[in-house]
C-alpha positions in Angstrom: -14.5 9.5 -32.9 -14.1 5.5 -32.2 -10.3 6.5 -32.8 -10.4 8.3 -29.7 -11.8 6.2 -27.8 -10.1 3.3 -28.6 -6.9 5.5 -27.9 -8.1 6.4 -24.1 -9.0 2.7 -24.1 -5.4 1.2 -24.7 -4.1 4.2 -22.9 -5.8 3.0 -19.5 -4.0 0.0 -17.0 -7.5 -1.5 -17.2 -6.9 -3.5 -20.4 -3.5 -4.6 -19.9 -3.6 -5.6 -16.6 -7.3 -7.9 -17.7 -5.3 -9.0 -20.6 -2.3 -10.2 -18.5 -4.6 -12.1 -15.9 -6.8 -13.5 -18.6 -3.4 -15.0 -20.2 -2.7 -16.8 -16.8 -6.1 -17.8 -16.8 -6.5 -19.4 -20.0 -3.1 -21.1 -19.5 -4.0 -22.4 -16.7 -7.2 -23.8 -17.6 -5.9 -24.8 -20.9 -3.1 -27.0 -18.9 -5.9 -28.7 -17.0 -7.6 -29.8 -19.9 -4.5 -31.2 -21.7 -4.2 -33.1 -18.2 -7.6 -34.3 -18.0 -7.8 -35.1 -21.7 -4.3 -37.4 -21.3 -6.4 -39.1 -18.1 -9.5 -39.3 -20.6 -7.9 -41.2 -23.7 -5.1 -43.0 -21.4 -9.0 -44.6 -19.8 -10.2 -45.0 -23.6 -7.1 -46.7 -24.9 -6.5 -48.8 -22.1 -10.4 -49.9 -22.6 -9.5 -50.8 -26.5 -6.3 -52.4 -25.4 -7.5 -54.5 -22.7 -10.5 -55.5 -25.5 -8.0 -56.3 -28.0 -5.5 -58.4 -25.3 -8.4 -60.4 -24.4 -9.9 -61.3 -27.5 -6.3 -62.4 -28.9 -5.9 -64.6 -25.8 -9.2 -66.2 -27.0 -8.5 -66.7 -30.5 -5.5 -68.3 -29.7 -6.6 -70.5 -27.5 -9.6 -71.6 -30.6 -6.8 -71.7 -32.9 -4.9 -74.3 -31.1 -8.1 -76.4 -29.8 -9.1 -76.7 -33.7 -7.5 -79.5 -35.8 -5.6 -78.6 -38.6 -7.8 -79.8 -41.2 -9.6 -79.0 -44.0 -12.4 -77.3 -41.9 -9.5 -75.4 -39.3 -9.1 -72.1 -42.1 -13.0 -72.1 -41.5 -13.6 -72.5 -38.0 -11.4 -69.7 -37.3 -12.1 -67.0 -39.3 -15.8 -67.8 -38.2 -14.6 -67.4 -35.3 -12.4 -64.4 -35.4 -15.4 -62.6 -37.6 -17.8 -63.0 -34.6 -15.3 -61.6 -32.6 -14.8 -58.2 -35.1 -18.4 -57.9 -34.2 -18.5 -57.3 -31.1 -17.6 -53.7 -31.1 -19.7 -53.2 -34.1 -22.7 -52.7 -32.2 -23.8 -50.8 -29.5 -25.3 -52.0 -26.4 -28.7 -51.5 -27.6 -28.3 -53.9 -30.7 -27.7 -50.5 -33.0 -24.6 -51.0 -35.4 -22.0 -49.1 -35.7 -20.0 -48.5 -38.8 -17.4 -46.5 -37.4 -15.1 -49.0 -35.5 -13.0 -51.3 -37.6 -11.5 -54.9 -36.2 -9.0 -56.6 -38.0 -7.2 -60.3 -37.6 -4.6 -61.9 -39.2 -3.2 -65.1 -38.4 0.3 -65.5 -40.0 2.4 -68.9 -40.3 5.8 -70.3 -40.7 5.3 -72.9 -43.5 4.6 -70.5 -46.5 0.5 -71.2 -46.4 -1.8 -68.2 -47.4 -2.7 -66.1 -43.8 -5.8 -65.9 -42.1 -7.4 -62.8 -42.6 -10.7 -61.4 -41.4 -11.6 -57.3 -42.2 -11.4 -54.8 -44.7 -11.3 -55.9 -48.2 -8.0 -54.5 -49.3 -5.8 -56.4 -46.9 -2.9 -54.7 -48.5 -1.8 -51.8 -46.2 -2.4 -53.8 -43.3 0.2 -57.2 -44.2 3.0 -54.3 -45.5 2.3 -52.0 -42.2 2.7 -56.0 -39.8 5.7 -57.0 -42.1 7.9 -53.8 -41.8 7.6 -53.6 -37.8 8.4 -56.0 -34.9 5.4 -56.5 -32.5 6.0 -57.9 -29.0 3.3 -60.3 -27.6 0.7 -58.5 -25.6 2.1 -55.4 -26.2 -0.8 -53.4 -27.8 1.0 -50.9 -29.8 -0.1 -47.8 -32.2 0.4 -48.7 -36.1 -0.3 -46.2 -39.1 -2.0 -47.6 -41.7 -1.7 -46.6 -45.7 -4.9 -45.2 -46.7 -6.6 -45.0 -43.0 -6.6 -41.2 -40.9 -6.2 -42.6 -37.6 -3.2 -45.5 -36.5 -4.7 -48.8 -35.6 -4.4 -50.3 -31.7 -2.5 -53.9 -32.6 -1.8 -56.9 -30.7 0.5 -59.9 -31.5 0.2 -63.2 -29.7 2.4 -66.4 -30.9 0.7 -69.8 -31.4 3.7 -71.5 -30.7 6.5 -73.5 -33.5 5.4 -73.3 -37.0 2.2 -72.0 -36.3 2.6 -67.9 -36.7 1.5 -65.4 -34.8 -2.3 -63.5 -34.7 -2.6 -60.6 -35.3 -5.6 -58.2 -33.8 -6.1 -54.9 -34.6 -8.7 -52.4 -33.1 -9.9 -49.1 -35.1 -12.2 -47.4 -32.3 -13.7 -44.0 -34.5 -16.4 -44.1 -31.7 -13.8 -43.1 -29.1 -11.9 -40.9 -31.1 -14.8 -39.4 -32.0 -15.8 -38.8 -28.3 -12.4 -37.8 -27.9 -12.8 -35.1 -30.9 -16.3 -33.7 -29.9 -14.7 -33.4 -26.3 -11.8 -31.4 -27.8 -14.0 -29.0 -30.2 -16.7 -28.4 -27.0 -13.9 -27.9 -24.3 -12.6 -25.2 -27.4 -16.0 -23.4 -27.7 -16.4 -23.6 -24.0 -13.0 -22.3 -23.4 -13.1 -19.4 -25.7 -16.6 -18.2 -24.3 -15.0 -18.7 -21.0 -11.6 -16.4 -21.2 -13.3 -13.9 -23.3 -16.0 -13.5 -20.3 -13.5 -13.6 -18.0 -11.7 -10.9 -19.9 -15.0 -8.4 -20.2 -15.3 -8.9 -16.6 -11.9 -8.1 -15.2 -11.7 -5.1 -17.1 -15.0 -4.0 -16.4 -14.2 -4.7 -12.5 -10.8 -3.1 -12.8 -12.0 0.4 -15.0 -14.5 0.3 -11.6 -11.8 0.3 -9.3 -8.9 2.3 -11.3 -11.8 5.2 -12.0 -11.9 5.0 -8.0 -8.2 5.8 -8.3 -8.7 8.4 -11.0 -10.3 10.3 -8.4 -7.5 10.4 -6.2 -4.9 11.5 -9.0 -7.8 14.0 -10.2 -8.1 15.2 -6.4 -3.9 15.2 -6.2 -3.7 17.3 -9.6 -5.9 20.5 -7.8 -2.8 20.7 -5.7 -1.1 22.6 -8.1 -3.7 25.1 -8.8 -4.4 26.1 -4.7 -7.5 24.1 -4.8 -7.8 22.2 -1.4 -11.5 22.0 -1.5 -12.0 18.7 -3.8 -12.0 16.1 -2.0 -12.3 12.2 -3.1 -16.0 10.8 -3.6 -16.6 8.3 -0.7 -19.8 6.2 -1.6 -21.4 4.1 0.7 -21.9 1.1 -1.2 -17.9 1.1 -2.4 -15.8 -1.6 -0.5 -13.6 -1.1 2.7 -10.8 -2.0 0.9 -7.4 -0.6 0.6 -8.4 2.3 -2.2 -11.4 3.1 0.1 -8.6 3.5 3.0 -6.3 5.2 0.9 -9.0 7.8 -0.3 -9.8 8.4 3.6 -5.9 8.8 4.4 -5.7 11.2 1.5 -8.8 13.4 2.2 -7.4 13.4 5.9 -4.1 14.3 4.0 -5.5 16.8 2.2 -7.6 18.5 5.3 -4.1 18.7 6.9 -2.6 20.3 4.2 -5.5 22.8 4.0 -5.6 23.5 7.6 -1.9 24.1 7.7 -2.2 26.5 4.4 -4.7 28.7 6.0 -2.4 28.5 9.0 -0.1 29.8 6.9 -2.0 32.5 5.3 -3.2 33.3 9.0 0.4 33.6 10.2 1.4 35.5 7.0 -1.2 38.3 7.5 -0.9 38.5 11.1 3.4 39.3 10.7 2.4 41.4 8.0 0.5 43.5 10.3 2.4 43.4 13.7 5.4 44.2 11.3 3.6 47.6 9.5 3.7 49.2 13.4 7.4 48.8 14.0 8.3 49.6 10.4 5.8 52.6 10.3 7.6 53.6 13.7 11.2 53.3 12.1 10.4 55.3 9.1 8.9 57.8 11.0 11.6 58.5 13.7 13.9 58.2 11.0 12.3 61.0 8.8 12.0 62.9 11.7 15.7 62.7 12.7 16.5 64.0 9.2 14.3 66.6 9.8 15.6 68.0 13.0 18.4 70.5 13.6 18.5 69.5 17.4 21.2 66.8 17.9 19.3 65.9 20.8 16.4 65.5 19.6 17.5 63.5 16.6 19.4 61.2 18.8 16.1 60.1 20.3 14.3 59.6 17.3 17.6 57.4 16.3 17.1 55.4 19.8 13.4 55.0 19.2 13.8 53.5 15.6 16.5 51.1 17.4 13.7 50.0 19.9 11.5 49.4 16.9 13.8 47.9 14.8 14.5 45.5 18.4 10.7 45.0 18.4 10.6 43.7 14.8 13.6 41.3 14.7 12.2 39.8 18.2 8.8 39.3 16.0 10.6 37.9 13.1 13.0 35.3 15.8 10.3 34.3 17.6 8.1 33.8 14.8 10.4 31.4 13.2 11.8 29.4 16.5 7.9 28.8 16.9 7.6 27.8 13.4 10.6 25.4 13.9 9.7 23.7 17.0 6.4 23.1 16.0 7.5 21.5 12.9 9.6 19.1 14.7 12.9 21.0 13.5 14.1 23.4 16.0 17.9 21.9 16.9 18.2 22.1 20.7 21.9 22.1 22.3 21.1 20.0 25.4 23.3 20.3 28.2 22.9 19.0 32.0 21.3 22.3 33.7 20.4 23.5 36.9 16.8 24.9 36.5 16.7 26.1 40.3 19.5 28.1 39.5 18.6 29.7 35.9 15.3 30.6 37.7 16.5 32.0 40.2 19.1 34.1 38.1 16.3 35.1 35.7 14.1 36.2 38.1 16.5 38.3 39.7 16.9 40.3 36.5 13.6 41.0 36.0 13.8 42.2 39.6 14.0 45.6 39.2 11.2 45.9 36.7 8.6 44.0 39.0 9.5 46.5 41.4 9.0 49.8 39.1 5.3 48.5 38.2 5.0 47.4 42.3 4.7 43.9 41.5 5.8 41.5 44.1 7.9 38.3 42.7 8.5 35.1 45.2 10.8 32.8 43.4 10.8 29.1 45.0 12.8 26.5 44.0 13.6 23.1 45.1 17.4 22.8 45.5 19.2 20.3 43.0 16.8 20.4 40.2 18.3 19.4 36.8 17.2 18.8 33.4 18.6 18.1 29.9 17.9 21.2 28.4 18.8 24.0 26.1 20.0 27.5 27.9 19.6 29.6 25.2 15.6 28.4 24.5 15.1 27.9 28.1 16.3 31.0 29.0 14.0 32.9 26.8 11.0 30.6 27.9 11.4 31.8 31.1 11.8 35.9 30.4 8.9 35.1 28.1 6.7 33.9 31.0 8.2 36.9 32.9 7.3 39.5 30.1 3.8 37.9 30.1 3.2 38.7 33.9 4.9 42.2 33.8 2.7 43.0 31.0 -0.6 41.5 32.2 -0.9 40.2 35.8 -1.6 44.2 37.0 0.1 47.0 39.4 0.7 45.6 42.7 0.2 42.2 41.8 1.5 39.1 44.0 3.5 36.6 41.3 4.6 33.5 42.6 7.2 31.2 40.6 7.8 27.4 41.6 10.4 24.9 40.6 10.0 21.1 41.6 10.7 17.7 40.4 8.9 15.1 41.1 9.3 11.3 39.5 11.6 12.3 36.6 9.5 15.7 35.4 10.7 19.0 36.4 7.7 21.4 36.9 7.6 24.9 36.6 4.4 27.0 37.8 3.9 30.4 37.5 0.6 32.2 39.0 -0.5 35.6 39.9 -3.9 37.5 41.6 -4.5 39.5 38.4 -7.6 39.6 36.3 -6.9 36.5 34.3 -7.1 35.6 30.4 -10.2 37.1 28.8 -13.0 34.7 28.3 -12.7 34.4 24.5 -8.6 33.3 24.7 -9.1 30.5 26.7 -9.0 27.9 24.3 -6.6 29.7 22.2 -4.0 30.5 24.7 -0.8 28.6 23.2 -1.8 30.0 19.2 0.4 32.5 17.8 -0.8 35.9 17.2 -3.8 35.4 19.5 -4.3 38.2 21.4 -7.1 40.4 23.5 -8.1 44.1 22.1 -6.3 45.3 25.0 -2.7 43.7 24.3 0.3 45.5 23.7 2.1 42.4 22.6 2.2 40.1 19.5 1.0 37.2 20.8 3.5 35.2 20.6 5.4 34.5 24.3 3.0 31.9 25.4 3.3 30.1 21.8 7.1 30.0 22.2 7.1 28.5 26.0 4.5 25.9 23.9 6.8 25.5 21.4 10.1 25.5 23.5 8.3 22.8 26.1 7.1 20.5 23.4 10.7 20.5 21.6 12.2 19.4 25.1 9.8 16.6 25.1 7.1 17.9 27.8 4.2 20.7 27.5 2.6 23.5 29.0 -0.8 24.3 30.3 -2.5 27.4 31.3 -5.9 28.5 32.1 -7.6 31.0 35.0 -7.1 29.8 38.6 -10.5 28.1 39.5 -11.0 29.6 43.2 -9.6 32.9 43.0 -8.6 35.4 40.6 -5.5 35.3 38.8 -3.7 32.7 36.1 -1.7 29.6 36.4 0.5 28.1 34.0 2.6 25.2 34.6 5.5 23.8 32.1 6.8 20.5 32.4 9.8 18.4 30.8 11.4 15.6 31.1 14.5 15.4 33.6 16.8 13.0 31.9 15.9 14.2 28.5 18.0 12.4 25.4 19.9 14.8 24.0 18.2 14.6 20.9 19.7 16.8 17.9 22.6 17.9 20.2 25.0 20.4 19.9 28.1 21.6 21.9 26.9 23.8 24.8 27.3 27.8 24.2 30.1 29.2 26.3 29.1 30.9 29.2 29.2 34.5 27.5 26.5 33.4 25.3 24.4 32.3 27.8 24.7 35.4 29.8 24.0 37.7 26.4 20.9 35.4 25.5 19.7 35.8 29.0 20.4 39.7 29.3 
């Protein structure tokens, strides 16, 4: 159990991130302490060195002012002994045995040196004889048998008078610095441990929020788009919270797209079922009859069903590509007025058969950068929509105007208008009324092609009189994005026909 817990712990990124940040914090805090320790140690050393230099000057003056008689050694030793006892007491009169001071006066006449200090003076004499010390310059000098070096100052008394050496072992300051290091180490360990614990707990809490996003993302593989990253009111509005909201929004969009795709496939399958069934029925009827003329009629009906099936597939793909921004357009400068008149002329006989009146009015010289294939189909879909739903005897107006860089194509009639249940879903694919005979793709294609050209489409019932009004607007000077070479004229004629 413990091994599983430790294994899962080490597999998380929290402890690694916490460890790295803790190492940086520990190293920086140790560096700061070392700098502070150096400053404190330097101040303590300067204090002791100042006392040594001042006291050595005092002893020098005493040695020079005292006559060189039988009492010289006694007087100098007593003065030196008084000086060495200054640091043996604290400010309250308490004896401090840890501080050790020695005084040594040598001469060049072979006389015994004057010594005030520890009883065993041999280690001090050996160390001083082995090293040359400049005057009034305190140096650290290790002594045999002593764990801490002494700070030693030398002062010259003049020719044939020798030198004075004054040394100090400030154990009180050494103990203070030792305790400073000890307390810092204890505090440093506690601080680093507490910082590591705080960091790892904070990071684990933060990474749990990231793990929630990962869990929600893993659910996409199973097709479950219902899971969302939980958003608590107590969580901070930081980068992870914004990531969670963005991820939830992305899931909403994916879910909506998948639902739309499922609806699309269901609608396509439903609409394709009738033509396929019709093709099969007509072909079976053609095979079951011996009448050649009747067989040809059945084959002709089957071809009509196949054309209908091909139209459904082609239009569905074009609308899907346009809505996804992947529709490749072969833009070229086109006379929209002439194109509208041509399409209106092609549909004029069909309108006449239904006793409908089509009145095209086009402003001269209206041009735009469009793909003639798709734009011709856009106009054809508008005409097919009027043929099917405007009603017999309807009056249909088709107008083209250009104003401030925008080409506007408007179609309106005095027919029954859109059913109320379709008003807000006119441009959706496979949306049609119960009385509709189409596939629900015509106006969806119109809207998709208008959007692909950088324009828009609007549709609705006329407010003050019966009928509908559909308006398509596109920029007159659209830049030819994803442009390809224009189609030859015969291909355009085939598309329009």
